[in-house]
C-alpha positions as CSV (number, residue, x, y, z in Angstrom):
1,M,44.3,32.9,11.2
2,K,44.3,35.8,8.8
3,E,45.3,38.9,10.8
4,A,45.2,41.6,8.2
5,G,41.9,41.9,6.5
6,N,42.7,45.0,4.4
7,V,46.1,46.4,3.6
8,T,46.9,49.7,1.9
9,V,50.5,50.7,0.9
10,T,51.2,54.3,-0.1
11,I,54.5,55.2,-1.6
12,L,55.8,58.4,0.0
13,A,59.4,58.6,-1.2
14,D,60.6,57.2,-4.5
15,N,62.9,58.1,-7.5
16,A,59.8,58.8,-9.6
17,A,56.9,61.3,-9.0
18,A,54.4,63.5,-10.7
19,P,52.9,66.7,-9.3
20,P,51.9,67.4,-6.6
21,Y,54.5,64.9,-5.3
22,R,58.3,65.3,-5.2
23,A,60.8,62.7,-6.2
24,E,64.1,61.9,-4.6
25,H,66.7,59.2,-4.6
26,G,65.1,57.4,-1.7
27,Y,62.3,55.1,-0.6
28,S,59.5,55.1,2.0
29,A,56.1,53.6,2.1
30,L,53.2,53.9,4.6
31,V,51.6,50.6,5.4
32,E,48.1,50.6,6.8
33,T,46.4,47.5,7.9
34,R,42.9,46.7,9.2
35,G,42.4,43.4,11.0
36,T,39.5,41.1,10.6
37,D,38.5,42.2,14.1
38,G,38.2,45.9,13.0
39,S,41.5,47.1,14.6
40,G,43.9,49.1,12.5
41,S,47.5,50.3,12.5
42,A,49.9,52.4,10.4
43,I,53.6,52.0,10.1
44,L,56.3,53.7,8.0
45,F,58.6,51.4,6.1
46,D,61.8,53.5,5.6
47,T,62.0,57.3,5.7
48,G,63.7,58.3,2.5
49,T,65.8,61.4,2.6
50,G,63.1,64.0,3.3
51,A,60.3,64.0,0.7
52,I,58.0,62.1,2.9
53,F,56.7,65.2,4.8
54,G,55.5,67.1,1.8
55,N,54.4,64.0,0.0
56,A,52.3,62.8,3.0
57,A,50.7,66.2,3.2
58,A,49.9,66.1,-0.6
59,A,48.3,62.7,-0.1
60,G,46.2,63.9,2.8
61,I,48.1,61.6,5.2
62,D,48.7,62.6,8.8
63,L,52.0,61.0,9.8
64,A,51.1,61.5,13.5
65,R,49.0,58.3,13.1
66,V,52.1,56.3,12.6
67,G,53.3,54.5,15.8
68,D,56.2,52.5,14.3
69,V,59.0,53.1,11.8
70,V,60.7,50.0,10.2
71,L,64.1,50.5,8.6
72,S,64.8,48.0,5.8
73,H,68.6,48.5,6.0
74,G,71.2,51.1,6.9
75,H,71.7,52.9,3.6
76,Y,71.2,56.7,3.7
77,D,68.5,56.8,1.0
78,H,66.3,54.8,3.2
79,T,67.1,56.5,6.6
80,D,68.3,60.1,6.1
81,A,64.9,61.6,7.2
82,L,64.8,59.6,10.4
83,A,66.2,62.3,12.7
84,A,63.8,64.9,11.4
85,Y,61.0,62.4,11.7
86,L,61.8,61.6,15.3
87,D,62.1,65.3,16.1
88,R,58.5,65.7,14.9
89,Y,57.2,62.4,16.4
90,P,59.4,61.6,19.4
91,A,57.2,58.7,20.7
92,T,57.8,56.6,17.5
93,R,59.1,53.1,18.0
94,V,62.0,52.2,15.6
95,H,62.5,48.6,14.4
96,A,65.6,47.5,12.5
97,S,68.2,44.8,12.2
98,A,70.5,44.4,15.1
99,E,73.2,45.1,12.5
100,I,71.7,48.5,11.4
101,F,74.9,50.4,12.4
102,R,77.1,48.6,10.0
103,E,79.3,50.6,7.6
104,H,78.4,50.5,3.9
105,Y,80.3,52.0,0.9
106,S,79.7,52.4,-2.8
107,L,81.7,52.8,-6.0
108,R,78.7,53.9,-8.1
109,T,80.1,57.4,-8.6
110,G,83.6,56.1,-9.4
111,A,85.0,57.0,-5.9
112,C,84.6,54.9,-2.8
113,R,82.1,56.8,-0.6
114,A,80.2,56.1,2.6
115,I,76.4,55.4,2.1
116,A,75.5,54.1,5.5
117,L,73.5,55.8,8.2
118,S,74.3,59.5,8.6
119,D,75.7,60.8,11.9
120,E,72.4,62.4,12.5
121,S,70.5,59.1,12.0
122,R,73.0,57.2,14.2
123,A,72.6,59.7,17.0
124,A,68.8,59.7,16.7
125,I,68.6,56.0,17.1
126,S,71.2,55.9,19.9
127,A,69.2,58.5,21.8
128,L,66.0,56.5,21.8
129,P,64.9,54.9,25.1
130,R,65.3,51.1,25.2
131,D,61.6,50.5,24.8
132,Q,61.5,52.6,21.6
133,F,64.4,51.0,19.6
134,R,63.6,47.4,18.7
135,P,66.6,45.7,17.1
136,F,66.2,42.1,16.1
137,G,67.9,39.2,14.4
138,K,65.8,36.8,12.4
139,A,62.2,37.7,13.1
140,A,60.0,40.3,14.8
141,S,56.5,41.7,14.5
142,V,54.9,45.1,14.7
143,P,51.2,46.1,15.2
144,G,48.6,45.2,12.6
145,G,49.7,41.6,11.8
146,I,52.9,42.9,10.2
147,R,56.0,40.6,10.4
148,L,59.6,41.3,9.8
149,A,62.3,38.8,8.8
150,G,66.1,39.3,8.6
151,R,69.2,37.4,7.7
152,I,67.9,36.5,4.3
153,P,69.9,33.5,2.8
154,R,71.5,34.0,-0.6
155,A,70.7,30.7,-2.3
156,H,70.1,31.5,-5.9
157,P,73.3,31.4,-8.0
158,L,72.4,34.5,-10.1
159,E,71.5,36.7,-7.1
160,T,75.0,37.8,-6.1
161,P,76.1,40.9,-4.3
162,S,76.3,44.1,-6.3
163,P,79.8,44.7,-7.7
164,L,79.5,48.4,-6.7
165,L,78.7,47.9,-3.0
166,F,81.4,47.2,-0.3
167,G,81.7,46.8,3.4
168,D,85.0,48.6,3.9
169,P,86.3,52.1,3.3
170,S,88.8,50.9,0.7
171,C,86.0,49.3,-1.3
172,T,87.6,45.8,-1.5
173,V,85.2,43.6,0.5
174,P,81.9,42.9,-1.3
175,D,78.8,43.9,0.8
176,E,76.0,41.4,1.2
177,V,74.1,44.0,3.3
178,P,73.4,41.6,6.2
179,D,71.4,44.3,8.0
180,E,68.6,44.0,5.3
181,I,65.2,43.0,6.5
182,V,61.9,42.3,4.7
183,L,58.3,43.1,5.7
184,W,55.5,40.6,5.1
185,I,51.8,40.4,5.8
186,D,49.4,37.5,5.7
187,T,46.4,38.8,3.8
188,P,43.3,36.9,2.7
189,D,44.7,36.7,-0.8
190,G,48.2,35.5,0.1
191,L,51.4,37.1,1.2
192,A,52.1,40.8,0.7
193,I,55.9,41.4,0.7
194,L,57.6,44.8,1.0
195,T,61.3,45.3,0.3
196,G,63.5,48.3,0.6
197,C,66.1,47.4,-2.0
198,C,66.0,43.6,-2.2
199,H,69.8,43.4,-2.0
200,A,69.5,39.6,-1.2
201,G,67.6,39.2,-4.5
202,F,64.0,39.0,-5.5
203,I,63.9,35.2,-5.6
204,N,65.9,34.7,-2.4
205,T,63.7,37.2,-0.6
206,C,60.4,35.7,-1.7
207,E,61.5,32.2,-1.0
208,Y,62.7,33.1,2.4
209,V,59.3,34.7,3.3
210,R,57.5,31.7,2.0
211,A,59.7,29.5,4.2
212,V,59.4,31.5,7.4
213,S,55.7,32.2,7.0
214,G,54.7,28.7,5.9
215,I,52.5,30.3,3.2
216,G,53.2,29.4,-0.4
217,E,50.9,31.9,-2.2
218,I,52.3,35.4,-2.9
219,H,49.7,38.0,-3.8
220,A,52.0,41.1,-4.1
221,V,55.6,42.2,-3.9
222,I,56.2,45.9,-3.6
223,G,59.4,48.0,-3.3
224,G,62.9,48.4,-4.7
225,F,64.2,45.2,-6.4
226,H,67.8,46.3,-7.2
227,L,67.6,44.9,-10.8
228,S,69.3,47.9,-12.5
229,N,72.1,46.6,-14.8
230,V,71.9,43.0,-13.5
231,G,71.7,41.6,-17.1
232,E,69.0,39.7,-19.0
233,E,69.8,36.3,-17.6
234,R,68.9,37.4,-14.0
235,L,65.9,39.4,-15.3
236,R,64.6,36.3,-17.1
237,A,65.1,34.2,-14.0
238,T,63.1,36.8,-12.0
239,A,60.3,36.9,-14.5
240,E,60.1,33.1,-14.7
241,Y,60.0,32.9,-10.9
242,I,57.1,35.4,-10.9
243,E,55.2,33.4,-13.5
244,R,56.0,30.0,-11.9
245,T,54.9,31.0,-8.4
246,G,51.8,32.9,-9.7
247,I,52.6,36.2,-8.1
248,R,49.6,38.4,-9.1
249,R,50.9,41.9,-8.4
250,V,54.4,43.3,-8.8
251,I,55.0,47.0,-8.0
252,P,58.7,47.8,-8.7
253,C,60.1,51.1,-7.2
254,H,63.3,53.0,-6.4
255,C,66.3,51.0,-7.4
256,T,64.7,48.5,-9.8
257,G,65.9,50.4,-12.8
258,E,63.8,52.2,-15.5
259,A,64.8,49.9,-18.3
260,E,64.3,46.8,-16.1
261,I,60.8,47.9,-15.1
262,E,59.9,48.3,-18.8
263,W,61.3,44.8,-19.5
264,L,59.3,43.3,-16.7
265,K,56.1,45.1,-17.9
266,E,56.6,43.8,-21.5
267,R,57.2,40.2,-20.2
268,L,54.6,40.0,-17.5
269,G,51.9,42.5,-18.7
270,P,49.3,43.9,-16.3
271,A,50.8,42.0,-13.3
272,V,53.5,44.7,-13.2
273,T,52.7,48.3,-12.2
274,K,55.4,50.9,-11.7
275,G,55.3,52.5,-8.3
276,E,56.0,56.2,-7.6
277,C,55.4,58.8,-5.0
278,G,51.7,58.9,-4.3
279,T,50.9,55.5,-5.6
280,A,48.4,53.8,-3.3
281,I,48.2,50.0,-3.5
282,R,45.1,48.3,-1.9
283,L,45.5,44.6,-1.2
């Protein structure tokens, strides 16, 4: 049964924005669904680092309508505004991988630095009552026919861990970001898939959602795809997969990479639309 008759995804935090919206190095999206029975819900997928509050106001969105926050993984650019969000909306339920408290490190700036949950985010989650923090392993659901899936297998040979991300403070152990989860919705036109950073890879992520959902048709994939500087071979494989599987809408955001987004647009044409703060995608 199709549970989500209409879906609207509004980007509230992203690396790109035009006035009246403010950009940041972060990601957040509001996901609103309306079921075939007329019921509706709104959830926040990631919180970014703080731009969501001003950007939501600029878009005319009342965040008080949101009952649930989903954290795609434990990197600061997806979670830093969580404590401030919970201060404003203390009844919010938080959904995340059971491994959300893992440590993460990066060499992107040349020095090994921590990029995991801030102390404030950790404290905010830890302070939640048991019925408000919903950690899970492989699968979960939130209101509005929205499903969550974790422990995404890395099957494709080109979709390897980033050489700049590590799981230890000496930056010697590659980080596969096992706390990453993906959000998916069964719409009348096929799957709508939302990713935070797609650390497991675009192809791996889509194939996993197809497997766990039992639905082969993908209507749209939205979010950060972590394709920046991956090289043309992996870009070609990603584009060929999109063409082969017939994905009709691709909305790259955040960590996809400016040059890589332009490459995908040239290769795939109108199927690709760059996402930025304020972008509203109706599915």
